[in-house]
C-alpha positions as CSV (number, residue, x, y, z in Angstrom):
1,K,-12.1,1.9,1.1
2,N,-10.5,5.3,2.5
3,K,-8.0,5.7,-0.4
4,P,-6.7,8.7,-1.6
5,L,-8.6,10.3,-4.4
6,F,-5.4,10.6,-6.5
7,E,-4.6,6.6,-6.3
8,I,-8.6,6.1,-7.3
9,N,-8.2,8.1,-10.5
10,Q,-4.9,6.6,-11.1
11,V,-5.9,3.0,-11.3
12,I,-8.8,4.0,-13.6
13,L,-6.9,5.7,-16.1
14,V,-4.1,2.5,-16.0
15,Y,-7.2,0.2,-16.4
16,F,-8.6,2.4,-19.5
17,H,-5.1,2.8,-21.3
18,Y,-3.4,-0.3,-21.0
19,S,-4.9,-3.6,-22.1
20,Q,-2.2,-6.1,-21.1
21,I,-1.1,-7.1,-17.2
22,D,2.4,-6.0,-17.9
23,D,1.6,-2.7,-19.2
24,Q,-0.7,-2.0,-16.1
25,I,1.8,-3.3,-13.9
26,M,4.8,-1.2,-15.2
27,E,2.4,2.1,-15.2
28,M,1.2,1.7,-11.8
29,F,4.7,1.0,-10.4
30,N,6.3,4.0,-12.3
31,T,3.4,6.1,-11.0
32,F,3.9,5.1,-7.4
33,K,7.3,4.3,-6.8
34,M,9.5,6.5,-4.7
35,S,10.4,9.8,-6.5
36,P,13.6,12.2,-6.1
37,T,11.5,14.6,-4.4
38,S,10.1,11.9,-1.9
39,E,13.4,11.0,-1.3
40,K,14.8,14.4,-0.7
41,I,11.9,14.9,1.6
42,R,12.8,12.2,3.9
43,F,16.5,12.9,4.3
44,L,15.3,16.4,5.4
45,C,13.4,14.9,8.0
46,C,16.6,12.8,8.7
47,E,18.4,16.3,9.2
48,Q,16.0,18.0,11.4
49,V,16.3,15.4,14.0
50,E,20.3,15.1,13.6
51,S,20.8,18.2,13.9
52,S,18.4,18.6,17.4
53,L,20.9,15.9,18.9
54,K,24.3,17.0,18.0
55,G,24.0,19.6,20.8
56,C,24.2,16.4,23.3
57,F,25.6,14.0,21.1
58,P,28.3,15.5,18.5
59,G,28.9,13.1,16.0
60,S,25.6,11.4,15.9
61,R,23.8,10.4,12.8
62,I,20.3,9.8,11.7
63,L,20.1,7.6,8.7
64,P,17.0,6.5,7.0
65,F,16.3,2.7,5.9
66,G,13.3,0.4,4.9
67,S,11.5,1.7,2.2
68,S,12.6,4.8,1.9
69,V,15.9,3.6,0.4
70,N,15.7,-0.1,-0.4
71,S,14.1,0.9,-3.9
72,F,10.7,-0.9,-3.0
73,G,9.2,1.9,-1.3
74,K,6.0,3.9,-2.4
75,R,5.5,7.8,-2.4
76,A,3.3,7.3,0.6
77,S,5.7,5.1,2.6
78,D,6.7,5.5,6.3
79,L,10.0,6.7,7.0
80,D,12.3,4.5,9.4
81,M,15.2,6.1,10.8
82,L,18.2,4.5,12.5
83,I,20.0,6.6,15.3
84,V,23.9,5.9,15.1
85,H,26.3,7.0,17.7
86,P,30.0,7.4,16.8
87,T,32.1,4.4,18.4
88,S,35.0,6.9,19.3
89,S,35.2,10.3,20.7
90,V,34.6,13.3,18.4
91,S,37.3,16.2,18.6
92,K,38.5,18.7,16.0
93,K,42.1,18.3,15.1
94,G,44.5,21.0,17.0
95,S,41.4,21.8,19.2
96,R,42.6,21.9,23.1
97,L,38.4,21.6,24.0
98,V,37.2,18.1,25.0
99,F,33.9,17.1,24.7
100,H,32.6,15.5,28.5
101,S,29.9,13.2,28.9
102,K,28.5,10.8,31.5
103,S,29.2,7.0,30.8
104,S,26.2,4.8,31.3
105,T,26.0,2.6,34.0
106,S,22.6,0.8,32.6
107,S,22.3,-2.1,30.7
108,G,22.0,-1.5,26.6
109,F,18.0,-2.0,26.7
110,D,18.0,0.2,29.5
111,S,20.1,2.6,28.0
112,G,18.0,2.8,24.6
113,K,14.9,3.3,26.7
114,L,16.2,6.5,28.3
115,M,17.7,7.8,25.1
116,I,14.4,7.1,23.4
117,S,12.3,9.0,26.3
118,N,14.9,12.2,25.7
119,I,14.2,12.2,21.9
120,S,10.7,11.8,22.4
121,F,10.7,14.9,24.6
122,S,12.7,16.8,22.1
123,L,10.6,16.1,19.4
124,Q,7.3,17.1,21.4
125,N,8.5,20.3,22.7
126,F,11.3,21.8,20.6
127,L,11.2,20.5,16.9
128,P,8.5,22.1,14.6
129,G,5.9,19.8,12.9
130,C,6.2,16.9,15.1
131,Q,3.1,16.0,16.5
132,E,1.4,12.5,17.9
133,I,4.8,11.5,19.5
134,S,4.7,7.9,21.4
135,H,7.9,5.5,22.5
136,I,7.2,1.9,22.4
137,F,9.4,0.2,25.6
138,H,7.8,-3.2,25.3
139,A,9.2,-4.0,21.6
140,R,12.3,-6.2,21.3
141,V,13.8,-2.7,19.9
142,P,12.5,0.5,21.4
143,I,11.3,3.1,19.2
144,V,9.7,6.5,19.0
145,K,6.9,7.1,16.7
146,Y,5.7,10.3,15.7
147,R,4.3,12.6,12.6
148,Q,6.0,15.3,10.7
149,D,3.1,17.3,9.7
150,F,5.0,19.7,7.7
151,L,6.2,16.8,5.3
152,D,3.2,14.8,5.8
153,L,5.3,11.7,7.4
154,D,4.9,8.9,9.6
155,C,8.2,8.4,11.2
156,D,9.9,5.6,13.2
157,L,13.3,6.0,15.0
158,S,14.9,3.3,16.6
159,F,18.7,2.2,17.4
160,Q,19.0,-1.6,15.8
161,A,21.1,-1.8,12.6
162,S,19.6,-4.8,11.1
163,G,16.8,-2.9,9.3
164,Y,19.7,-0.5,7.8
165,Y,21.5,-3.7,6.7
166,M,18.2,-5.4,5.1
167,S,17.3,-2.5,3.3
168,S,21.0,-2.1,1.6
169,I,20.7,-6.1,0.7
170,L,17.2,-5.5,-0.9
171,Y,18.6,-2.6,-2.7
172,L,20.9,-5.2,-4.4
173,W,18.3,-7.6,-4.9
174,G,16.1,-5.0,-6.6
175,N,19.0,-4.0,-8.8
176,T,20.0,-7.2,-9.9
177,D,16.8,-7.5,-12.5
178,W,14.7,-5.0,-13.8
179,R,11.3,-7.5,-13.1
180,V,12.0,-7.8,-9.6
181,R,10.8,-4.3,-8.3
182,P,7.6,-4.1,-10.5
183,L,6.8,-7.8,-9.2
184,V,7.0,-6.9,-5.7
185,F,4.8,-4.0,-6.2
186,A,2.4,-6.4,-8.0
187,V,2.3,-8.7,-5.2
188,R,2.0,-6.2,-2.4
189,K,-0.8,-4.5,-4.4
190,W,-2.7,-7.9,-4.5
191,A,-2.3,-8.7,-0.8
192,L,-3.6,-5.3,-0.1
193,E,-6.8,-5.4,-2.3
194,H,-7.6,-9.2,-0.9
195,N,-7.0,-7.9,3.1
196,L,-3.9,-9.8,3.6
197,V,-2.3,-6.7,4.6
198,K,-3.6,-4.4,7.4
199,S,-2.5,-0.8,8.4
200,E,-2.9,-1.4,12.2
201,R,0.2,-2.3,14.3
202,P,0.4,-5.0,15.7
203,T,-0.9,-7.2,13.0
204,K,-1.7,-11.2,12.6
205,Y,-1.6,-10.6,8.8
206,F,1.4,-10.2,6.3
207,T,3.5,-6.9,6.0
208,N,5.2,-5.8,3.0
209,F,8.6,-6.6,4.4
210,Q,7.5,-10.2,4.8
211,L,6.1,-10.6,1.2
212,T,9.0,-9.0,-0.2
213,L,11.1,-11.7,1.4
214,M,8.7,-14.2,-0.2
215,V,9.1,-12.9,-3.7
216,V,13.0,-12.8,-3.2
217,Y,13.1,-16.7,-2.1
218,F,10.5,-17.4,-5.1
219,L,13.2,-15.7,-7.5
220,Q,15.8,-17.8,-5.9
221,R,14.2,-21.3,-5.6
222,K,12.2,-21.6,-8.8
223,H,14.2,-19.3,-11.1
224,K,17.6,-18.9,-10.1
225,I,17.2,-15.1,-11.0
226,L,18.5,-13.7,-7.6
227,P,21.3,-14.8,-5.6
228,S,21.1,-16.0,-1.9
229,L,22.8,-13.9,1.0
230,E,25.4,-16.8,1.3
231,T,26.7,-16.4,-2.4
232,L,27.0,-12.9,-2.0
233,Q,28.9,-13.3,1.3
234,R,31.2,-16.0,-0.2
235,L,32.2,-13.6,-3.1
236,A,32.8,-10.7,-0.8
237,N,36.2,-9.0,-0.4
238,E,37.7,-7.2,2.3
239,D,36.3,-3.7,1.2
240,D,32.5,-5.2,1.0
241,V,31.9,-4.3,4.6
242,I,29.0,-2.6,6.2
243,E,29.6,-1.4,9.8
244,V,27.3,1.2,11.8
245,G,27.8,2.4,15.1
246,N,28.6,-0.3,17.6
247,E,26.5,-3.0,15.7
248,E,28.3,-6.0,14.3
249,S,29.3,-5.6,10.8
250,L,28.0,-7.4,7.4
251,K,30.0,-8.4,4.9
252,Y,28.5,-9.3,1.1
253,L,29.5,-8.4,-2.1
254,Q,28.1,-4.9,-2.8
255,D,29.2,-4.2,-6.6
256,I,27.5,-6.9,-8.7
257,S,28.5,-5.3,-11.9
258,D,31.2,-7.7,-13.1
259,T,29.3,-10.9,-11.8
260,V,25.5,-10.0,-12.3
261,H,25.7,-12.6,-15.6
262,V,26.7,-15.0,-12.9
263,L,24.3,-14.3,-10.3
264,N,21.3,-13.9,-12.6
265,K,20.3,-17.2,-14.5
266,S,18.5,-15.3,-16.8
267,Y,21.6,-13.9,-18.3
268,T,22.3,-17.2,-19.6
269,D,19.1,-18.4,-20.0
270,P,16.8,-17.1,-22.9
271,N,13.8,-18.7,-21.6
272,L,14.1,-16.9,-18.2
273,Q,15.1,-13.5,-20.2
274,A,11.6,-13.9,-22.0
275,L,9.9,-14.3,-18.9
276,S,7.4,-11.3,-18.3
277,V,6.6,-9.8,-14.9
278,S,3.1,-10.8,-15.3
279,Q,4.4,-14.8,-15.9
280,L,6.4,-14.3,-13.4
281,L,3.5,-13.1,-11.3
282,E,1.4,-16.2,-12.4
283,H,4.5,-18.4,-11.1
284,F,4.6,-16.7,-7.8
285,F,1.1,-17.8,-7.1
286,D,1.7,-21.4,-8.5
287,F,4.8,-21.6,-6.3
288,Y,3.0,-20.5,-2.9
289,S,-0.1,-22.2,-3.7
290,D,1.4,-25.4,-3.6
291,F,4.1,-24.4,-0.9
292,D,4.0,-27.0,2.3
293,Y,4.3,-24.0,5.1
294,N,4.4,-26.8,7.6
295,A,7.5,-29.0,6.6
296,H,9.4,-25.8,5.2
297,S,11.1,-22.6,5.8
298,I,11.1,-19.6,3.7
299,C,15.2,-18.6,3.4
300,V,16.7,-15.8,1.3
301,M,19.8,-16.5,3.3
302,T,20.4,-20.1,1.3
303,G,17.8,-19.7,-1.4
304,T,17.3,-23.6,-0.8
305,E,14.6,-25.6,0.9
306,Q,14.8,-25.7,4.8
307,N,13.5,-28.2,7.1
308,K,11.1,-26.4,9.1
309,N,11.0,-29.0,12.0
310,Q,14.7,-29.3,12.6
311,R,15.0,-25.3,12.5
312,Q,12.4,-25.1,15.3
313,K,14.4,-27.6,17.5
314,N,17.4,-25.9,17.1
315,V,16.0,-22.3,17.5
316,I,14.3,-22.1,20.9
317,R,10.7,-20.5,20.3
318,E,7.1,-21.3,19.7
319,R,6.2,-23.0,16.5
320,S,4.3,-20.5,13.9
321,P,2.5,-21.2,11.1
322,I,4.9,-19.8,8.6
323,D,8.5,-19.4,9.0
324,I,10.5,-16.8,6.9
325,I,14.4,-16.7,8.5
326,N,15.6,-13.3,9.2
327,P,18.7,-13.2,6.9
328,I,20.3,-10.9,9.3
329,D,19.4,-12.5,12.5
330,T,18.7,-15.9,11.3
331,W,17.7,-17.2,14.9
332,L,14.5,-15.0,14.5
333,N,11.3,-15.3,12.4
334,C,10.0,-12.4,10.5
335,S,6.6,-14.1,10.4
336,A,5.9,-14.7,13.9
337,N,3.2,-12.5,14.0
338,I,1.2,-14.2,11.4
339,S,-1.9,-16.1,12.2
340,S,-2.8,-19.8,10.7
341,D,-6.0,-18.1,9.6
342,A,-4.1,-15.7,7.4
343,V,-2.0,-18.4,5.8
344,L,-4.6,-20.7,5.1
345,R,-6.4,-17.5,3.3
346,F,-3.1,-16.2,1.5
347,K,-2.5,-19.8,0.3
348,R,-6.4,-20.0,-0.9
349,L,-6.1,-16.5,-2.6
350,C,-3.0,-17.8,-4.6
351,L,-4.5,-20.8,-5.7
352,E,-8.0,-18.7,-6.7
353,T,-5.8,-16.2,-8.6
354,L,-3.9,-18.5,-10.4
355,Q,-7.0,-20.2,-11.7
356,R,-8.5,-16.8,-12.5
357,F,-5.2,-16.0,-14.8
358,P,-6.4,-17.0,-18.2
359,Q,-9.9,-14.7,-17.6
360,V,-8.1,-11.7,-16.5
361,Q,-7.4,-10.1,-20.1
362,Y,-11.0,-10.9,-21.3
363,S,-12.1,-9.0,-17.8
364,I,-9.7,-5.9,-18.7
365,K,-11.1,-5.8,-21.8
366,L,-14.7,-6.2,-20.9
367,L,-14.2,-3.2,-18.2
368,Q,-12.7,-1.0,-21.1
369,F,-15.8,-1.5,-23.1
370,H,-17.8,-0.6,-20.3
371,I,-15.9,3.1,-19.6
372,H,-16.2,3.5,-23.3
373,I,-20.0,3.0,-23.0
374,Q,-20.2,5.1,-20.1
375,N,-18.2,8.1,-21.5
376,D,-20.3,7.9,-24.9
377,C,-23.4,8.4,-22.5
378,F,-21.9,11.4,-20.6
379,F,-20.2,13.0,-23.8
380,P,-22.2,11.9,-26.8
381,F,-20.2,14.3,-28.7
């Protein structure tokens, strides 16, 4: 299926050496998760674009967000970058020189289009390694897409800070319990193998971001392992504010070290603490195989059941087969792209996988037996 040879070989080795599902999940997670080297490469790519912008826009920054920094990414993940302009004039203390620029007379959207056009021109003609540049103006947020050949990265540049805020929240959730990230990885891998996630964009299927929010909601609703965003906002103090450029700030508790035993119920419930990643995965399939997608919305903001019909009366938009509430822009549906066929297929596959769970352990041992037989045939000594 056009998978890298490295990934295929690693999958075979995992099946061969580990007979327990939990061991397989953890080994696969540790093998493909974002490495320190991968993170440094992404920051290097951000620095290249930032250096090219500073001539015309002093004080501008390029910040990575998404899978590169939210602790849920893989080594082969794309790089999402946010362009941040300073909110006030930047000048050196004691300097008589003043930076001058033209004020924008166009709307925010048109100004973004103009900026994207200039950046894409610079990427195309001046920055080494940048290829396949294209800009997308018809999206809700204008973006420029390109490939950095030297670093083997597909990159997206945009202006909206909601993705940056979302990355910081996901990073906190990923560090609330050690089982969260391996569980998200397992669900994403399962969805990819069952063709519920497609590489082309736009898509009528699920994306990794949507699946991640579904896992977070499941852990909030079913086991109270993760806190809701409302809880984090209620516990925040004046120092817990994130503000990027001219975007509206976001306030939520960022240091949970002193309150994690309250936010994560598994600290006080031995039964929850004893649950393994594979057991949580089984519970995930059980939860969503029985979920009423027509009546309820998935909301990580509250972590509680939301009436979908009432919500869609208050929010003007078309009705969609599944409603995953955007925790930053709550009037938006993160899953508006997903078709009804994809939702029905997801629910059916959750049920089928749940029914097959007792047989999985036997299948793994049988596969190991076949691999041993093949090895004996090729290497009889």
